[in-house]
C-alpha positions in Angstrom: -3.8 263.2 -53.2 -4.1 264.3 -49.6 -5.0 262.4 -46.6 -8.6 263.1 -45.6 -8.6 261.3 -42.2 -7.8 263.5 -39.3 -5.4 261.7 -36.8 -8.2 261.7 -34.2 -10.5 260.1 -36.7 -8.7 256.8 -36.9 -10.1 253.6 -35.0 -8.3 252.9 -31.8 -5.1 250.5 -32.1 -5.7 247.6 -29.9 -1.8 247.3 -29.4 -1.8 250.6 -27.7 -1.4 250.7 -23.7 -4.0 253.4 -23.4 -7.7 252.3 -22.4 -10.4 253.7 -24.6 -12.2 256.7 -23.0 -15.3 255.6 -20.9 -17.8 257.2 -23.4 -16.2 255.5 -26.5 -16.4 252.2 -25.0 -20.1 252.6 -23.7 -20.9 253.5 -27.4 -19.2 250.3 -28.6 -20.9 248.3 -26.2 -24.4 249.9 -27.2 -23.5 249.2 -30.9 -22.8 245.6 -30.2 -25.8 245.1 -28.3 -24.0 244.4 -25.1 -25.8 245.4 -21.8 -23.0 245.7 -19.7 -21.5 249.0 -18.0 -18.2 249.9 -19.3 -16.4 250.1 -15.7 -18.0 246.8 -14.8 -16.7 245.1 -18.0 -13.1 246.3 -17.4 -13.4 245.3 -13.8 -14.4 241.8 -14.9 -11.7 241.6 -17.5 -9.0 242.7 -14.8 -10.4 240.2 -12.4 -10.4 237.5 -14.9 -6.6 238.2 -15.9 -5.5 238.9 -12.4 -7.0 235.3 -11.4 -5.2 233.6 -14.1 -7.9 233.6 -16.7 -7.2 233.2 -20.6 -8.2 236.7 -22.2 -7.2 235.4 -25.5 -8.4 237.4 -28.5 -11.1 235.4 -29.5 -14.1 234.7 -27.3 -12.9 236.4 -24.2 -16.1 238.4 -23.9 -17.9 234.8 -23.6 -15.4 233.8 -21.1 -16.6 236.6 -19.0 -20.0 235.1 -19.2 -21.4 237.7 -21.5 -24.0 237.2 -24.1 -21.9 238.7 -27.0 -22.2 238.2 -30.6 -19.1 236.1 -31.8 -17.4 239.0 -33.5 -18.0 241.7 -30.8 -14.5 241.1 -29.4 -13.5 242.4 -32.8 -14.8 246.1 -32.3 -11.9 248.2 -32.4 -12.7 249.9 -29.1 -13.6 246.6 -27.4 -10.2 245.1 -28.6 -8.4 248.2 -27.5 -9.8 247.6 -24.0 -8.5 244.0 -23.9 -5.1 244.9 -25.4 -4.6 247.7 -23.2 -5.6 246.0 -20.1 -3.3 243.1 -20.9 -0.3 245.5 -21.7 -0.9 247.2 -18.3 -0.8 243.9 -16.4 2.6 243.2 -18.2 4.0 246.8 -17.4 6.8 246.3 -14.9 6.0 249.9 -13.6 2.6 248.9 -12.2 1.0 250.9 -15.0 -2.4 249.5 -14.5 -5.3 252.0 -14.9 -9.1 251.6 -14.0 -11.4 252.6 -16.6 -13.7 255.2 -15.0 -16.0 258.1 -16.0 -13.7 261.1 -17.0 -12.3 263.0 -14.2 -14.8 266.0 -15.1 -17.8 263.8 -14.7 -20.0 264.5 -11.6 -18.5 262.8 -8.5 -21.7 260.5 -8.2 -21.2 259.3 -11.5 -17.5 258.4 -10.7 -18.2 256.9 -7.6 -20.8 254.7 -9.1 -18.4 253.8 -11.8 -15.8 252.7 -9.2 -18.6 250.4 -7.6 -19.4 248.8 -10.8 -15.7 248.0 -11.5 -15.3 246.5 -8.1 -18.3 244.3 -8.6 -17.0 243.3 -12.2 -13.6 242.6 -10.7 -15.0 240.2 -8.0 -17.2 238.4 -10.8 -14.0 238.1 -13.1 -12.0 236.7 -10.4 -14.8 234.2 -9.8 -14.9 233.2 -13.3 -11.1 232.6 -13.3 -11.5 230.5 -10.2 -8.0 230.7 -9.0 -6.8 228.0 -6.2 -7.5 229.6 -2.8 -3.9 228.2 -2.1 -2.4 230.6 -4.6 -3.6 233.6 -2.7 -1.5 235.4 -0.2 -2.8 236.8 3.1 -2.6 240.2 1.5 -4.6 239.1 -1.8 -7.4 237.4 0.4 -7.6 240.7 2.5 -7.6 242.8 -0.8 -10.5 240.7 -2.2 -12.4 241.0 1.0 -11.9 244.9 1.0 -12.9 245.1 -2.8 -16.1 243.1 -1.6 -16.7 245.7 1.1 -16.3 248.6 -1.5 -18.6 246.8 -4.1 -21.3 246.6 -1.6 -20.9 250.1 -0.1 -23.4 252.8 -0.2 -21.0 255.6 -0.3 -22.2 259.1 0.6 -20.7 262.3 -0.8 -21.4 265.8 -1.2 -19.0 266.8 -4.0 -16.6 268.6 -1.5 -12.8 268.5 -1.9 -12.5 266.0 0.8 -14.7 263.8 -1.0 -12.7 264.0 -4.1 -9.5 263.3 -2.1 -11.2 260.1 -0.5 -12.2 259.0 -3.8 -8.7 259.4 -5.2 -7.4 257.3 -2.3 -9.8 254.6 -2.8 -9.3 254.5 -6.5 -5.5 254.1 -5.7 -6.2 251.3 -3.4 -8.5 249.4 -5.9 -5.8 250.1 -8.6 -3.2 248.3 -6.7 -5.4 245.0 -5.6 -5.6 243.5 -9.1 -1.7 243.7 -9.5 -1.3 241.9 -6.1 -3.7 239.2 -6.9 -2.4 238.8 -10.5 1.2 238.4 -8.9 0.0 235.6 -6.8 -2.2 233.8 -9.3 -0.1 234.5 -12.4 3.3 235.8 -11.8 4.2 233.4 -9.1 3.0 230.3 -11.1 5.2 231.5 -13.9 8.2 231.7 -11.7 7.6 228.3 -10.4 7.2 226.8 -13.8 10.7 228.5 -14.9 12.3 227.0 -11.6 11.4 223.4 -12.7 
């Protein structure tokens, strides 16, 4: 007897730290009749986690105010998104990655994906509703910066300078959730351990 399934054909393992590919998640969301952009969903999940929300395995899509079927969070690709995102927040090496269109996608598509991610993140933080007293001045400023980015109408021509600018913005955006998470979640855990 031989194995007929090629390694690339297996469903994603939700315990892996790698995010699903943008296209795979888009397909899974369509299959589960979820009318949300993959970037925006990942941003919302990151915002919810960073703000101290409970992204438990069951019902996390509903906690993000999505009208999702009860079993949609069991879809292997959607479950991989949740598992990988939680693992990346727990990574001590700041391994959080943003789920965005592939690097070879047109620049306009990647910019739109980043703006959608930022809008989702702000919504997710709002749903988690962290106490303002938990946020440092740096976190408050990072949230304001993300709001400015989300509301931007970024112009681009596809030049090398535009690519470099997008890479810099992505790196800034990537660090903001970690900063907010450190204030809302990690600092609270340290306070609880101290008592």
